[in-house]
C-alpha positions in Angstrom: 16.3 -7.2 -6.3 14.6 -9.8 -8.4 11.1 -9.8 -9.8 8.7 -10.5 -7.0 5.8 -12.9 -7.1 3.5 -9.9 -6.9 5.1 -8.5 -10.0 4.7 -11.7 -11.9 1.1 -11.9 -10.8 0.5 -8.3 -11.9 1.7 -9.2 -15.5 -0.7 -12.1 -15.6 -3.5 -9.8 -14.4 -2.8 -7.3 -17.1 -2.7 -10.1 -19.7 -6.1 -11.3 -18.5 -7.5 -7.7 -18.6 -6.4 -7.1 -22.2 -7.5 -10.5 -23.4 -10.9 -9.8 -21.8 -11.1 -6.4 -23.6 -10.2 -8.2 -26.9 -13.0 -10.8 -26.3 -10.8 -13.8 -25.9 -12.0 -17.2 -24.8 -13.3 -16.8 -21.2 -11.5 -20.0 -20.1 -8.2 -18.5 -21.4 -8.9 -15.3 -19.4 -9.7 -17.3 -16.3 -6.5 -19.3 -16.6 -4.4 -16.2 -16.4 -6.4 -14.8 -13.5 -6.1 -18.1 -11.6 -2.3 -18.1 -12.4 -2.0 -14.7 -10.9 -3.8 -15.7 -7.7 -1.7 -18.9 -7.5 1.6 -17.1 -8.0 0.8 -14.2 -5.6 -0.2 -16.6 -2.8 2.8 -18.9 -3.3 4.9 -18.8 -0.1 8.3 -18.8 -1.8 9.7 -16.2 -4.1 10.0 -17.8 -7.6 12.5 -15.6 -9.4 15.5 -16.4 -7.1 14.7 -20.1 -7.3 14.7 -20.0 -11.2 17.9 -17.7 -11.2 19.7 -20.5 -9.3 18.7 -23.0 -11.9 16.0 -24.7 -9.9 12.9 -26.2 -11.5 9.7 -24.3 -11.0 7.7 -26.0 -8.3 4.4 -27.6 -9.2 1.6 -25.3 -8.6 -2.2 -25.9 -9.2 -3.3 -24.7 -12.6 0.2 -23.9 -13.8 1.0 -26.0 -16.9 4.0 -26.0 -19.2 2.9 -22.8 -21.1 2.3 -20.7 -17.9 5.4 -22.1 -16.3 7.4 -20.9 -19.3 5.9 -17.4 -19.0 6.7 -17.3 -15.3 10.3 -18.0 -16.1 10.3 -15.4 -18.8 8.8 -12.7 -16.6 11.1 -13.7 -13.7 14.1 -13.1 -16.0 13.0 -10.0 -17.8 10.0 -8.3 -15.9 7.7 -9.0 -18.9 6.9 -11.6 -21.5 6.3 -11.9 -25.3 2.5 -12.3 -25.0 2.2 -9.1 -22.9 4.3 -7.2 -25.4 2.2 -8.5 -28.4 -1.0 -7.6 -26.6 0.3 -4.1 -26.0 0.8 -3.8 -29.7 -2.7 -4.9 -30.6 -4.6 -2.5 -28.4 -4.0 1.3 -28.1 -1.6 2.0 -25.3 -4.0 4.3 -23.4 -6.6 1.6 -23.1 -4.7 0.1 -20.2 -5.0 3.4 -18.4 -8.8 3.1 -18.6 -8.5 0.2 -16.2 -7.1 2.6 -13.6 -10.4 4.6 -13.4 -12.3 3.7 -10.3 -15.5 1.7 -11.2 -14.3 0.3 -14.5 -13.1 -3.3 -15.1 -12.2 -5.1 -18.3 -15.8 -5.9 -19.3 -16.8 -2.2 -19.2 -13.5 -1.1 -20.9 -14.5 -3.6 -23.7 -17.9 -2.0 -24.1 -16.5 1.5 -24.1 -13.9 0.6 -26.7 -15.9 -1.4 -29.0 -19.3 0.4 -28.8 -18.1 4.0 -28.4 -14.5 3.9 -29.6 -13.2 5.2 -26.3 -9.5 4.7 -25.8 -8.4 7.2 -23.2 -9.7 8.5 -19.9 -10.0 12.0 -21.5 -12.3 10.6 -24.3 -14.3 8.8 -21.6 -14.9 12.0 -19.6 -16.0 13.8 -22.7 -18.5 11.0 -23.5 -19.8 11.0 -20.0 -20.3 14.7 -20.0 -22.3 14.3 -23.3 -24.5 11.6 -21.7 -23.4 8.9 -24.2 -22.0 6.5 -21.5 -25.3 5.9 -19.7 -26.9 4.6 -22.9 -24.6 1.5 -22.8 -25.9 -1.7 -21.4 -24.9 -2.0 -17.7 -24.0 1.6 -17.1 -26.9 4.0 -16.5 -27.1 7.6 -15.3 -25.8 6.9 -11.7 -22.8 5.0 -13.0 -22.0 7.7 -15.5 -22.2 10.4 -12.8 -19.7 8.4 -10.6 -17.4 7.9 -13.5 -17.3 11.6 -14.2 -16.3 12.3 -10.5 -13.7 9.6 -10.6 -12.3 10.9 -14.0 -12.2 14.5 -12.8 -10.2 13.5 -9.8 -7.9 11.3 -12.0 -7.3 13.9 -14.7 -6.8 16.8 -12.2 -3.3 18.3 -12.5 -0.9 16.9 -10.0 -2.8 13.6 -9.6 -1.3 11.2 -7.1 -1.5 7.4 -7.1 -1.4 4.9 -4.2 2.2 4.1 -3.1 1.9 0.3 -3.5 0.7 0.7 -7.1 3.5 3.0 -8.2 6.1 1.0 -6.2 5.2 -2.2 -8.1 5.7 -0.4 -11.4 9.0 1.0 -10.2 10.1 -2.4 -9.1 9.2 -3.9 -12.5 11.2 -1.2 -14.3 14.2 -1.6 -12.1 14.0 -5.4 -12.5 13.9 -5.0 -16.3 17.0 -2.8 -16.2 19.1 -4.9 -13.8 21.7 -7.0 -15.7 22.1 -4.2 -18.3 25.8 -4.0 -19.2 27.6 -1.4 -17.1 24.8 -0.9 -14.6 26.1 -1.0 -11.0 22.8 -0.3 -9.2 19.2 1.0 -9.8 17.2 2.7 -7.1 13.6 3.9 -7.2 13.9 7.3 -5.4 11.5 10.2 -4.8 8.2 9.7 -3.0 8.5 6.0 -3.3 11.8 5.8 -1.3 10.3 8.2 1.3 7.3 5.8 1.5 4.7 8.6 0.9 1.2 7.2 0.9 0.6 8.7 -2.6 3.0 9.2 -5.4 2.9 11.6 -8.5 5.6 10.1 -10.6 8.5 7.7 -10.7 12.1 8.7 -10.2 14.8 6.1 -10.9 18.5 6.6 -10.3 21.0 4.4 -12.3 24.6 4.2 -11.2 26.8 3.5 -14.2 29.8 4.7 -16.2 28.0 3.7 -19.5 24.8 5.7 -19.4 24.1 5.4 -23.1 23.6 1.7 -22.8 21.2 2.0 -19.8 19.2 4.7 -21.5 18.7 2.6 -24.6 17.4 -0.2 -22.6 15.1 2.0 -20.6 13.6 3.7 -23.7 12.9 0.3 -25.3 11.1 -1.3 -22.3 7.6 -2.7 -23.2 6.1 -0.6 -20.3 7.1 2.6 -22.0 4.2 4.2 -24.0 5.8 7.4 -25.1 9.2 9.1 -24.8 8.8 12.7 -23.7 12.5 13.7 -23.4 15.9 12.0 -23.9 19.4 12.9 -23.3 22.8 11.3 -22.5 22.1 10.9 -18.8 18.4 11.6 -18.4 15.2 10.5 -20.0 11.5 11.1 -19.2 8.8 8.7 -20.5 5.1 8.2 -20.1 4.3 4.6 -19.2 1.5 2.7 -20.7 -0.3 2.9 -17.3 -0.4 6.7 -17.6 2.4 7.3 -15.0 5.4 9.5 -15.9 8.8 8.0 -15.2 12.2 9.7 -15.1 15.6 7.9 -15.3 18.8 9.8 -14.2 22.2 8.2 -14.7 25.1 9.1 -12.4 28.7 8.0 -11.8 29.6 5.9 -8.8 31.6 8.6 -7.0 28.4 10.6 -6.7 25.9 7.9 -5.9 25.3 9.0 -2.3 24.8 12.6 -3.2 22.4 11.7 -6.0 20.4 9.4 -3.7 19.9 12.2 -1.2 19.1 14.7 -4.1 16.6 12.5 -5.9 15.0 11.0 -2.8 14.0 14.4 -1.6 11.8 16.0 -0.3 12.4 19.3 -1.9 12.0 21.0 1.5 14.5 18.6 3.2 17.0 19.3 0.5 16.7 23.0 0.7 17.2 22.7 4.5 20.4 20.7 4.3 21.7 23.0 1.5 21.3 25.9 3.9 23.1 24.1 6.6 25.9 23.4 4.2 26.2 27.0 3.1 26.7 28.0 6.7 29.8 25.7 6.6 30.8 27.2 3.3 30.0 24.1 1.5 27.8 23.3 -1.5 25.6 20.2 -1.9 24.3 19.0 -5.3 23.4 15.7 -6.9 27.1 15.4 -7.8 28.6 15.6 -4.3 29.5 18.0 -1.4 31.9 20.6 -2.5 34.3 23.0 -0.8 35.0 25.4 -3.6 35.7 23.2 -6.7 36.8 20.2 -4.6 34.4 17.3 -3.9 34.8 16.3 -0.3 31.9 13.7 -0.1 29.3 12.1 -2.2 30.0 8.4 -2.6 27.5 7.4 0.1 24.6 9.1 1.8 26.3 8.8 5.2 29.2 10.8 3.8 26.9 13.6 2.6 25.3 13.9 6.0 28.5 13.6 7.9 30.0 16.5 5.9 27.4 18.8 7.4 27.7 17.4 10.9 24.7 15.0 10.9 24.1 11.3 11.3 22.3 9.6 8.4 18.6 10.5 8.3 16.2 7.8 7.2 14.5 8.6 3.8 10.9 8.3 5.5 11.8 11.3 7.7 13.1 13.6 5.0 10.2 16.1 4.9 11.8 19.1 6.9 9.5 18.3 9.9 12.1 18.5 12.6 14.3 15.7 11.5 17.4 17.9 10.9 17.2 19.5 14.4 16.6 16.0 15.9 19.6 14.6 14.0 21.8 17.5 15.1 20.9 16.8 18.7 21.4 13.1 18.3 17.7 12.6 19.1 16.4 10.7 16.0 14.1 7.9 17.0 14.9 4.2 16.3 12.1 3.8 13.9 9.9 0.7 13.7 10.9 -2.0 11.2 8.8 -4.6 9.4 10.6 -7.4 11.5 9.3 -5.8 14.7 5.8 -6.8 13.9 4.7 -10.0 15.7 1.0 -10.0 14.7 -1.8 -8.5 12.6 -5.0 -7.4 14.3 -7.3 -7.0 11.2 -7.7 -10.1 9.0 -10.7 -11.3 6.9 -11.7 -14.8 5.8 -14.4 -16.3 3.6 -16.6 -15.8 6.7 -17.3 -12.5 5.2 -15.7 -11.0 2.1 -12.2 -12.7 2.2 -11.0 -15.1 -0.3 -9.4 -17.8 1.9 -10.5 -19.9 5.0 -9.1 -19.6 8.5 -6.4 -22.1 8.1 -5.1 -20.6 4.8 -4.9 -17.2 6.3 -3.1 -18.7 9.4 -0.6 -20.4 7.2 0.0 -17.3 5.1 0.5 -15.3 8.3 3.1 -17.7 9.6 4.9 -17.5 6.2 4.9 -13.7 6.6 6.7 -14.2 10.0 3.7 -13.4 12.2 3.0 -15.2 15.5 -0.6 -14.2 15.8 -3.5 -12.7 13.9 -6.9 -11.5 14.8 -9.8 -12.8 12.7 -12.0 -9.8 12.2 -14.6 -10.5 9.6 -17.3 -7.9 9.0 -20.5 -7.8 11.2 -24.0 -8.1 9.9 -24.8 -4.5 8.8 -22.1 -4.7 6.1 -24.4 -6.7 3.9 -22.3 -6.2 0.7 -19.4 -8.1 2.6 -21.7 -10.9 3.8 -21.2 -9.7 7.3 -21.6 -12.1 10.3 -24.7 -12.2 12.4 -24.6 -13.5 15.9 -25.1 -17.2 15.1 -22.5 -17.3 12.3 -19.9 -15.5 14.4 -20.4 -17.9 17.3 -19.8 -20.8 14.9 -16.7 -19.1 13.7 -15.4 -18.8 17.3 -15.8 -22.6 17.7 -13.9 -23.1 14.4 -11.1 -20.9 15.7 -10.8 -22.9 18.9 -10.7 -26.1 17.0 -8.0 -24.7 14.6 -5.9 -23.3 17.4 -5.8 -26.7 19.0 -3.8 -28.1 16.1 -2.0 -25.1 14.7 1.7 -24.7 15.3 3.6 -21.4 15.1 0.7 -19.0 14.9 -2.3 -18.2 17.1 -5.7 -17.0 15.9 -7.5 -14.4 18.1 -11.2 -14.2 18.1 -12.4 -10.8 16.8 -14.8 -8.8 14.7 -14.7 -5.7 12.5 -17.9 -4.4 14.0 -19.9 -1.7 12.2 -20.2 1.6 14.1 -23.8 2.6 13.4 -24.9 6.2 12.7 -25.6 6.9 16.3 -22.4 5.3 17.6 -23.8 2.0 18.8 -22.0 -1.2 17.8 -23.6 -3.6 15.4 -23.6 -6.7 17.7 -24.9 -7.2 21.2 -22.6 -7.1 24.3 -23.2 -10.8 25.0 -21.4 -11.6 21.8 -18.7 -8.9 21.9 -17.8 -9.9 25.4 -16.8 -13.3 24.3 -14.1 -11.9 21.8 -10.5 -11.3 22.3 -10.5 -8.1 20.4 -13.2 -5.8 18.9 -12.2 -3.6 16.0 -14.8 -1.0 15.2 -15.2 0.7 11.8 -17.4 3.1 9.9 -18.8 1.7 6.6 -21.8 3.9 6.0 -23.3 7.3 6.7 -20.0 9.0 5.6 -21.8 12.4 5.1 -22.9 13.1 8.7 -22.3 16.7 9.9 -18.9 17.2 11.4 -20.1 17.4 15.1 -22.3 14.4 14.8 -19.6 12.3 13.2 -17.3 13.1 16.1 -20.0 12.2 18.7 -20.6 9.0 16.7 -16.9 7.9 17.1 -16.6 9.0 20.7 -19.7 6.9 21.7 -18.1 3.9 20.0 -14.8 4.5 21.8 -16.8 4.6 25.0 -18.0 1.1 24.6 -16.8 -1.3 27.2 -15.7 -4.0 24.6 -14.1 -1.6 22.1 -10.4 -1.9 21.5 -9.3 -0.4 18.1 -10.8 2.1 15.7 -10.1 0.8 12.2 -9.1 3.1 9.3 -10.2 6.2 11.2 -10.6 8.7 8.4 -12.4 6.3 6.1 -10.7 7.7 2.9 -10.2 5.7 -0.2 -7.4 7.3 -2.2 -8.6 8.8 -5.4 -12.1 7.5 -4.8 -13.5 8.7 -1.4 -12.7 11.8 0.6 -12.0 11.4 4.3 -14.7 11.8 6.9 -15.5 15.4 7.8 -14.4 14.9 11.4 -11.9 16.4 13.9 -9.2 13.6 13.9 -7.2 15.5 16.6 -10.3 15.2 18.8 -10.7 11.5 18.0 -7.0 11.0 19.0 -7.6 12.8 22.3 -10.6 10.7 23.0 -8.7 7.4 22.2 -6.0 8.5 24.6 -8.6 9.2 27.4 -10.4 6.0 26.9 -7.3 3.8 26.5 -8.2 2.7 22.9 -5.9 2.1 20.0 -6.1 3.5 16.5 -5.4 1.5 13.4 -2.9 2.4 10.7 -4.6 0.4 7.9 -2.0 -0.6 5.3 -4.4 -1.6 2.5 -3.1 0.5 -0.5 -6.3 2.3 -1.2 -6.6 3.4 2.5 -3.1 4.0 4.1 -5.1 5.4 7.0 -3.9 7.0 9.6 -2.0 9.8 7.9 1.7 10.1 8.9 1.0 13.4 10.7 -1.8 11.8 12.7 0.5 8.9 13.7 2.9 11.4 15.1 0.1 13.2 17.0 -1.2 9.9 18.3 2.3 9.0 19.6 2.5 12.3 21.4 -0.9 11.5 23.1 0.3 8.0 24.1 -2.3 6.3 21.8 -1.1 2.7 20.8 -1.1 2.1 17.0 -2.1 -1.1 15.4 -0.4 -1.5 12.0 -2.9 -3.8 10.2 -3.0 -5.3 6.7 -6.8 -5.5 6.5 -5.9 -8.8 4.6 -8.7 -10.4 2.5 -6.4 -13.0 1.1 -3.1 -14.7 1.7 -0.9 -12.3 -0.2 -2.3 -9.3 1.5 0.1 -9.6 4.5 2.7 -8.0 2.1 0.9 -4.7 2.6 2.2 -4.6 6.1 5.5 -3.3 4.5 3.6 -0.1 3.4 2.0 0.3 6.8 5.4 0.2 8.5 6.6 2.8 5.9 3.8 5.1 6.9 4.4 4.5 10.6 8.2 5.4 10.1 7.1 8.7 8.3 5.1 9.3 11.5 8.2 8.8 13.7 6.7 5.7 15.3 9.0 3.3 17.2 8.4 -0.3 18.0 7.1 0.6 21.5 4.4 2.8 19.9 2.9 -0.1 18.0 0.6 -2.6 19.8 1.1 -5.5 17.5 5.0 -5.5 18.1 4.1 -7.0 21.5 4.3 -10.7 22.4 1.0 -12.5 22.5 1.0 -12.4 26.3 1.8 -8.7 26.4 -1.0 -8.0 23.8 -3.4 -9.9 25.9 -2.5 -7.9 29.0 -3.2 -4.7 27.0 -6.6 -6.0 25.7 -7.5 -7.0 29.3 -6.5 -3.7 30.7 -8.5 -1.8 28.1 -11.6 -3.9 28.8 -11.2 -3.5 32.6 -10.8 0.3 32.3 -13.9 0.5 30.1 -15.9 -1.8 32.4 -14.9 0.4 35.4 -16.0 3.6 33.5 -19.2 1.8 32.5 -20.1 1.0 36.1 -19.2 4.5 37.3 -21.5 6.1 34.7 -24.3 3.6 35.2 -26.6 2.3 32.5 
């Protein structure tokens, strides 16, 4: 794998953050932020082009200096400027940027005015009441920071999958090309596509581990070396994340992949199965006595204990071994199965691109249709649409569809579910839409019973199709709603509604266990990016990973259908709801 456009953009964003903390010229900071947006939104991966010797394409705002840095990052995973900036500021300062509610401007104030360099120091200062005295903070901000820091610094803290996966990819990219390295794989929770990750596990296949270890320990992303040995090293990255590298010989690659991918419960279960066959499984292979009988590939390892290969996402000891033994593993959904995305924003509310830019980005992402679902009027912070603005958007969608080729825009809305379960727009408007996606954006603290009744009333609405991000959690920032999700799933099944699996990295909502429960109830799932900009369709990859962990197949996901099939489902849902509405009366 080469360095992705997203990874290049992340380096530019980090440079901009540190420059802003240092008080650099605002125009210089803005240049790097604009470069990050340009690179991330570019439709073709740049690193493979440059590796083939091609010239970097002309891109707006990318001059000779930035083009040179793009080439440097594409080749090495970093650049000299980033490394110099890391030497100029304390390594821990970068970890302050991971605290919810803090951006570069606030980090700059904390660093220069209070001498704060670490999250631990910030928590101590907040508890002492020193943070609220700074301009732009105040008592409420200080209280929110304390809550966020306490969550962040709690033992066993876990991070959003997409954030950790990007760091893992950057480390792997920096190691590729190292002399003697045959392959490098990010294992552990990342490979199993868990929605949150505690640390990074990398597996290097090589016969010269010392060379790989030296390169790893010298990477710019490494802040502190915790342990080192001939085939294993543990470091603390400058981001505050722990990373472990293990080197293994090629003949044990498959066994090591199984072992270091986990989960622990899955590994224990397959070891017990091996023991019943008088075999032993370790990271070095499958052994009968002292003789290794398998281990070069994962398929070999599973075959040795009488099983077909089990996908990494299922390795949680939740019935996958029994299913494999009975030849009943599902054919899991794949990213290529998705034909559309039913939750997309534009500059109509809080998105960053217009209708056509989002349509073109969707087509580049391999999608055939997208639903434009800007926020409704009650979400004022997102500049939600009132009736008049929504109707104008519908006309604009019609005009754009008339000249678009290769992708179709559906007319939709992400309508607020009000505290009493009513929807935020009148029926005369909702009835003109192709799809209505409902969501909770306020009143998160309603009592458990009232919260359930609120959602059930929304699901009852005759124009309602999909419940967005059902638990409303934000990983590390906001706890899920206090609501009986199992009851919500049953209600969706009774009413013919779909539930959304929101792939936005801070959400990853539904949980994998709830996906499996919805599948059992026959509730269709919409895997949605919740895209607010052209590059956000990449998040669908993580949504598919979550769906696979929930044992979902292509037929369980509504946006794997053709456009005609999708329209039939939307129409059937509306007809069912209208019949129920007439039966119950006004």
